[in-house]
C-alpha positions as CSV (number, residue, x, y, z in Angstrom):
1,M,17.2,23.5,31.1
2,P,18.6,26.7,29.6
3,L,17.1,27.7,26.3
4,K,19.2,27.2,23.2
5,N,20.1,30.0,20.9
6,F,19.4,28.1,17.6
7,Y,18.5,24.8,16.1
8,I,20.9,25.1,13.2
9,P,24.1,27.1,13.8
10,N,25.4,29.7,11.4
11,V,22.2,30.4,9.5
12,V,19.7,33.2,9.9
13,E,17.0,31.4,11.9
14,A,13.5,32.8,12.8
15,G,11.4,31.4,15.6
16,T,7.6,31.6,15.4
17,D,4.7,30.9,17.7
18,E,1.1,31.9,18.2
19,A,-1.3,32.9,21.0
20,G,-5.0,32.6,21.4
21,R,-5.7,29.3,19.7
22,G,-7.9,28.0,22.5
23,C,-9.9,31.2,23.0
24,L,-13.6,31.6,22.3
25,C,-13.2,35.1,20.8
26,G,-10.8,37.5,19.3
27,P,-7.9,36.9,16.9
28,V,-5.2,34.3,16.9
29,V,-1.9,36.3,17.0
30,A,1.5,35.1,15.9
31,A,5.0,36.5,16.1
32,A,8.2,35.7,14.3
33,V,11.6,36.7,15.7
34,I,15.2,36.6,14.6
35,L,17.5,37.1,17.5
36,P,21.3,37.7,17.6
37,D,23.3,34.6,18.0
38,N,24.5,35.6,21.5
39,F,21.1,36.8,22.8
40,S,20.2,35.7,26.3
41,H,18.0,37.0,29.1
42,P,17.5,35.3,32.5
43,L,13.7,35.8,32.4
44,L,13.0,34.5,28.9
45,N,11.0,31.3,28.8
46,D,7.8,29.9,27.3
47,S,5.3,32.8,27.8
48,K,2.9,30.5,29.6
49,Q,5.5,30.0,32.4
50,L,5.9,33.8,32.9
51,T,3.7,36.2,34.7
52,E,2.0,39.0,32.9
53,K,4.4,41.5,34.5
54,Q,7.4,39.4,33.3
55,R,6.0,39.3,29.8
56,D,5.4,43.0,29.7
57,L,9.0,43.6,30.9
58,L,10.4,41.3,28.2
59,R,8.5,42.7,25.3
60,P,10.5,45.9,24.8
61,I,13.8,44.0,25.5
62,I,12.9,41.5,22.8
63,E,11.9,44.2,20.3
64,E,15.0,46.3,20.9
65,S,17.4,43.3,20.8
66,A,15.9,41.4,17.9
67,I,17.5,41.6,14.5
68,S,14.0,41.6,13.2
69,F,10.5,40.7,14.4
70,G,7.0,40.6,13.0
71,V,3.5,40.3,14.6
72,S,0.3,39.4,12.8
73,Y,-3.4,38.9,13.6
74,V,-5.9,36.6,12.0
75,F,-9.4,37.6,13.1
76,E,-12.5,35.6,14.0
77,E,-14.1,35.9,10.6
78,T,-11.2,34.0,9.0
79,I,-11.0,31.5,11.8
80,D,-14.6,30.7,11.2
81,Q,-14.0,30.2,7.5
82,I,-10.7,28.2,7.5
83,N,-10.6,26.8,11.0
84,I,-8.2,27.6,13.9
85,L,-5.3,25.4,12.9
86,Q,-5.2,26.9,9.4
87,S,-5.6,30.4,10.9
88,S,-2.7,29.8,13.3
89,I,-0.4,28.7,10.5
90,L,-1.6,31.7,8.4
91,A,-0.9,34.1,11.3
92,M,2.7,32.6,11.6
93,H,3.2,33.0,7.8
94,L,2.0,36.6,7.9
95,A,4.3,37.3,10.9
96,I,7.3,35.9,8.9
97,D,6.2,38.1,6.0
98,K,6.9,41.1,8.2
99,L,10.5,40.2,8.9
100,K,13.0,42.7,7.4
101,I,15.5,39.9,6.8
102,V,14.5,36.7,5.0
103,P,15.4,33.8,7.3
104,Q,17.3,30.7,6.0
105,H,15.5,28.4,8.5
106,I,12.3,28.6,10.5
107,I,11.7,26.9,13.8
108,V,8.0,26.5,14.8
109,D,6.4,25.8,18.1
110,G,4.2,22.7,17.9
111,N,3.9,19.9,15.4
112,K,1.9,21.5,12.6
113,F,3.1,23.9,9.9
114,K,2.9,24.4,6.2
115,P,6.0,25.3,4.1
116,Y,6.7,29.0,3.9
117,K,7.9,29.9,0.5
118,Q,11.1,27.7,-0.2
119,I,12.5,28.1,3.3
120,P,13.2,24.9,5.3
121,H,11.4,24.6,8.6
122,T,11.5,22.4,11.7
123,T,8.5,21.9,14.0
124,I,9.4,21.5,17.7
125,V,6.9,20.4,20.3
126,K,7.2,22.7,23.4
127,G,9.7,24.7,21.3
128,D,8.9,27.8,23.3
129,A,10.5,26.1,26.3
130,K,13.6,25.0,24.3
131,F,14.7,27.8,22.0
132,M,15.2,31.5,22.6
133,S,13.6,32.7,19.3
134,I,10.4,30.7,19.8
135,A,10.2,31.8,23.4
136,A,10.6,35.4,22.3
137,A,7.9,34.9,19.6
138,S,5.6,33.4,22.2
139,V,6.1,36.5,24.5
140,L,5.4,38.9,21.7
141,A,2.3,37.0,20.4
142,K,0.9,36.8,23.9
143,T,1.5,40.4,24.9
144,Y,0.1,41.8,21.6
145,R,-3.0,39.6,21.9
146,D,-3.6,40.5,25.5
147,A,-3.3,44.2,24.7
148,Y,-5.9,43.7,21.9
149,M,-8.3,41.8,24.2
150,E,-8.0,44.5,26.9
151,K,-8.8,47.2,24.3
152,I,-12.0,45.4,23.1
153,A,-13.0,44.6,26.7
154,A,-14.1,48.2,27.1
155,E,-16.6,47.7,24.3
156,F,-18.2,44.6,25.9
157,P,-17.4,44.9,29.7
158,D,-19.8,42.1,30.7
159,Y,-17.4,39.4,29.4
160,Q,-14.3,40.6,31.4
161,W,-11.9,40.0,28.5
162,Q,-9.3,42.2,30.3
163,K,-9.1,39.3,32.8
164,N,-9.8,36.1,30.9
165,K,-8.4,37.3,27.5
166,G,-11.1,35.4,25.7
167,Y,-10.3,32.0,27.2
168,P,-13.2,29.7,28.2
169,T,-13.3,30.5,31.9
170,I,-16.5,29.9,33.9
171,Q,-17.1,33.7,34.1
172,H,-16.7,34.0,30.3
173,R,-19.0,31.1,29.6
174,N,-21.6,32.5,32.1
175,A,-21.5,35.9,30.3
176,I,-22.2,34.1,27.0
177,R,-25.1,32.4,28.6
178,N,-26.5,35.7,30.1
179,F,-25.6,38.2,27.3
180,G,-25.3,36.1,24.2
181,V,-22.6,36.1,21.5
182,T,-20.7,39.2,20.4
183,K,-19.2,40.1,17.0
184,Y,-15.8,39.1,18.4
185,H,-16.8,35.5,19.2
186,R,-15.7,32.6,17.0
187,K,-19.0,31.2,15.7
188,S,-17.4,28.0,14.6
189,F,-16.3,27.2,18.2
190,R,-18.3,25.3,20.7
191,L,-18.8,28.4,22.9
192,L,-20.9,26.6,25.6
193,P,-20.9,22.9,26.6
194,E,-24.7,22.8,25.9
195,Q,-24.3,24.6,22.6
196,L,-26.2,21.9,20.7
197,K,-29.4,23.1,22.4
198,L,-28.7,26.8,21.7
199,D,-29.9,28.6,18.7
200,L,-26.8,30.6,17.6
């Protein structure tokens, strides 16, 4: 099904989404995007349905075409303090803060959000596969987060973050077993299935 341009016509609508919620390390990254009413691109879809190459191709197109966009990071220290759900919502709020135009309506991927200022919002499950602006936000959030993980991978090469991006792959979990926990790991997460036995 083709993506829709907006949820409510004739208002300035921002779409927002996050990436990295299920990762064991690194930040959760969110983006907010306001697109022109007539924007379309044949490749644009939920970032999880796209290849890395397609996302990298779309990122500059989205950034050049958007009326406004913002990207924001919430790091592991905060995630450990306020939990991942609150951190994801905070990241989306911070991304909306960066928009140069105040939206009149916000559409959010997923089913959890807190009101942002006095602006009405709508949560949409699988919204990144339904609406252009949320799909665009998902692409920006994912590409910015991947770039960050590739950068810190050089600091801790044993964990292969340039490949797994911090997700709980077998290789990543084995590296935690063998080399321990880094400053980038989320200490509040269950990093290993047998974590109850580990002295972290």
